NUKELO-634814 format. One record per residue (C-alpha): residue number from 1; residue in one letter; x, y, z. Coordinates in nm, 3 decimals, padded with zeros to 5 digits. Layout:
<pt n="NUM" res="A" px="X" py="Y" pz="Z"/>
...
//
This chain:
<pt n="1" res="X" px="00.721" py="-05.772" pz="00.573"/>
<pt n="2" res="X" px="00.558" py="-05.435" pz="00.515"/>
<pt n="3" res="X" px="00.715" py="-05.107" pz="00.632"/>
<pt n="4" res="X" px="00.532" py="-04.775" pz="00.624"/>
<pt n="5" res="X" px="00.696" py="-04.449" pz="00.725"/>
<pt n="6" res="X" px="00.555" py="-04.098" pz="00.751"/>
<pt n="7" res="X" px="00.705" py="-03.774" pz="00.886"/>
<pt n="8" res="X" px="00.362" py="-03.621" pz="00.954"/>
<pt n="9" res="X" px="00.203" py="-03.688" pz="01.294"/>
<pt n="10" res="X" px="-00.143" py="-03.686" pz="01.134"/>
<pt n="11" res="X" px="-00.215" py="-03.944" pz="00.868"/>
<pt n="12" res="X" px="-00.534" py="-03.937" pz="00.661"/>
<pt n="13" res="X" px="-00.800" py="-04.173" pz="00.799"/>
<pt n="14" res="X" px="-00.824" py="-04.363" pz="00.469"/>
<pt n="15" res="X" px="-00.448" py="-04.429" pz="00.475"/>
<pt n="16" res="X" px="-00.458" py="-04.556" pz="00.835"/>
<pt n="17" res="X" px="-00.754" py="-04.781" pz="00.747"/>
<pt n="18" res="X" px="-00.574" py="-04.921" pz="00.441"/>
<pt n="19" res="X" px="-00.247" py="-04.979" pz="00.631"/>
<pt n="20" res="X" px="-00.434" py="-05.156" pz="00.910"/>
<pt n="21" res="X" px="-00.601" py="-05.382" pz="00.653"/>
<pt n="22" res="X" px="-00.264" py="-05.469" pz="00.498"/>
<pt n="23" res="X" px="-00.131" py="-05.549" pz="00.846"/>
<pt n="24" res="X" px="-00.418" py="-05.793" pz="00.905"/>
<pt n="25" res="X" px="-00.611" py="-05.587" pz="01.161"/>
<pt n="26" res="X" px="-00.979" py="-05.684" pz="01.200"/>
<pt n="27" res="X" px="-01.203" py="-05.405" pz="01.069"/>
<pt n="28" res="X" px="-01.516" py="-05.358" pz="01.280"/>
<pt n="29" res="X" px="-01.653" py="-05.080" pz="01.056"/>
<pt n="30" res="X" px="-01.591" py="-04.937" pz="00.712"/>
<pt n="31" res="X" px="-01.346" py="-04.652" pz="00.660"/>
<pt n="32" res="X" px="-01.461" py="-04.309" pz="00.773"/>
<pt n="33" res="X" px="-01.646" py="-04.432" pz="01.080"/>
<pt n="34" res="X" px="-01.513" py="-04.374" pz="01.431"/>
<pt n="35" res="X" px="-01.532" py="-04.690" pz="01.645"/>
<pt n="36" res="X" px="-01.389" py="-04.740" pz="01.991"/>
<pt n="37" res="X" px="-01.471" py="-04.897" pz="02.323"/>
<pt n="38" res="X" px="-01.369" py="-05.129" pz="02.600"/>
<pt n="39" res="X" px="-01.520" py="-05.456" pz="02.711"/>
<pt n="40" res="X" px="-01.888" py="-05.468" pz="02.625"/>
<pt n="41" res="X" px="-01.925" py="-05.091" pz="02.571"/>
<pt n="42" res="X" px="-01.866" py="-04.959" pz="02.217"/>
<pt n="43" res="X" px="-01.910" py="-04.615" pz="02.057"/>
<pt n="44" res="X" px="-01.980" py="-04.556" pz="01.688"/>
<pt n="45" res="X" px="-01.981" py="-04.212" pz="01.522"/>
<pt n="46" res="X" px="-01.966" py="-04.081" pz="01.167"/>
<pt n="47" res="X" px="-01.966" py="-03.742" pz="00.996"/>
<pt n="48" res="X" px="-02.242" py="-03.874" pz="00.766"/>
<pt n="49" res="X" px="-02.593" py="-03.993" pz="00.846"/>
<pt n="50" res="X" px="-02.698" py="-04.341" pz="00.743"/>
<pt n="51" res="X" px="-02.670" py="-04.708" pz="00.821"/>
<pt n="52" res="X" px="-02.336" py="-04.845" pz="00.936"/>
<pt n="53" res="X" px="-02.254" py="-05.214" pz="00.918"/>
<pt n="54" res="X" px="-02.049" py="-05.354" pz="01.207"/>
<pt n="55" res="X" px="-01.863" py="-05.684" pz="01.193"/>
<pt n="56" res="X" px="-01.727" py="-05.852" pz="01.506"/>
<pt n="57" res="X" px="-01.490" py="-06.148" pz="01.522"/>
<pt n="58" res="X" px="-01.729" py="-06.355" pz="01.734"/>
<pt n="59" res="X" px="-02.104" py="-06.397" pz="01.734"/>
<pt n="60" res="X" px="-02.302" py="-06.136" pz="01.926"/>
<pt n="61" res="X" px="-02.609" py="-06.242" pz="02.123"/>
<pt n="62" res="X" px="-02.753" py="-05.899" pz="02.193"/>
<pt n="63" res="X" px="-02.680" py="-05.531" pz="02.115"/>
<pt n="64" res="X" px="-02.852" py="-05.246" pz="02.302"/>
<pt n="65" res="X" px="-02.830" py="-04.871" pz="02.232"/>
<pt n="66" res="X" px="-02.758" py="-04.742" pz="02.584"/>
<pt n="67" res="X" px="-02.875" py="-04.385" pz="02.508"/>
<pt n="68" res="X" px="-03.222" py="-04.483" pz="02.380"/>
<pt n="69" res="X" px="-03.246" py="-04.827" pz="02.549"/>
<pt n="70" res="X" px="-03.337" py="-04.967" pz="02.205"/>
<pt n="71" res="X" px="-03.265" py="-05.333" pz="02.137"/>
<pt n="72" res="X" px="-03.072" py="-05.330" pz="01.808"/>
<pt n="73" res="X" px="-03.035" py="-05.703" pz="01.762"/>
<pt n="74" res="X" px="-03.077" py="-06.024" pz="01.955"/>
<pt n="75" res="X" px="-02.981" py="-06.259" pz="01.672"/>
<pt n="76" res="X" px="-02.667" py="-06.468" pz="01.722"/>
<pt n="77" res="X" px="-02.449" py="-06.326" pz="01.444"/>
<pt n="78" res="X" px="-02.120" py="-06.141" pz="01.409"/>
<pt n="79" res="X" px="-02.275" py="-05.870" pz="01.186"/>
<pt n="80" res="X" px="-02.539" py="-05.606" pz="01.251"/>
<pt n="81" res="X" px="-02.644" py="-05.259" pz="01.134"/>
<pt n="82" res="X" px="-02.672" py="-04.933" pz="01.329"/>
<pt n="83" res="X" px="-02.842" py="-04.613" pz="01.208"/>
<pt n="84" res="X" px="-02.637" py="-04.299" pz="01.273"/>
<pt n="85" res="X" px="-02.715" py="-03.929" pz="01.261"/>
<pt n="86" res="X" px="-02.437" py="-03.698" pz="01.145"/>
<pt n="87" res="X" px="-02.182" py="-03.640" pz="01.425"/>
<pt n="88" res="X" px="-02.407" py="-03.802" pz="01.689"/>
<pt n="89" res="X" px="-02.237" py="-04.090" pz="01.867"/>
<pt n="90" res="X" px="-02.419" py="-04.414" pz="01.943"/>
<pt n="91" res="X" px="-02.327" py="-04.585" pz="02.269"/>
<pt n="92" res="X" px="-02.372" py="-04.963" pz="02.251"/>
<pt n="93" res="X" px="-02.363" py="-05.251" pz="02.496"/>
<pt n="94" res="X" px="-02.254" py="-05.563" pz="02.309"/>
<pt n="95" res="X" px="-02.325" py="-05.893" pz="02.481"/>
<pt n="96" res="X" px="-02.152" py="-06.202" pz="02.345"/>
//
C-alpha cells in the first residue's frame, strides 16, 4: 500500500507523473507532455519543441494528424513518434 498526501491543490507535474507510475498507471507519454483524449481522438502538447514518443497498451493500426491530415504511422505497433512545436497541440485519430 502506498499513501500520498498533500495540502496543496496544485502538485508539480513531475510529482504527479512519479506517483502515477508508482500506482501502476500506464504512461502514454514521458513526463512534461500533456496528453488527453477520448475514444479514438487524442491530443498531445508540450512546452518544448521536438519529437515525443507515445506508447499505447495495444497495437495501433493507423495514426492520423487531424489538423494536417498527415498519416503519422500505419505500422501495427504500440509505439510511435510525433513531432511537436512548442505549445502547439497535435490532434490525433488513433485507429486500433
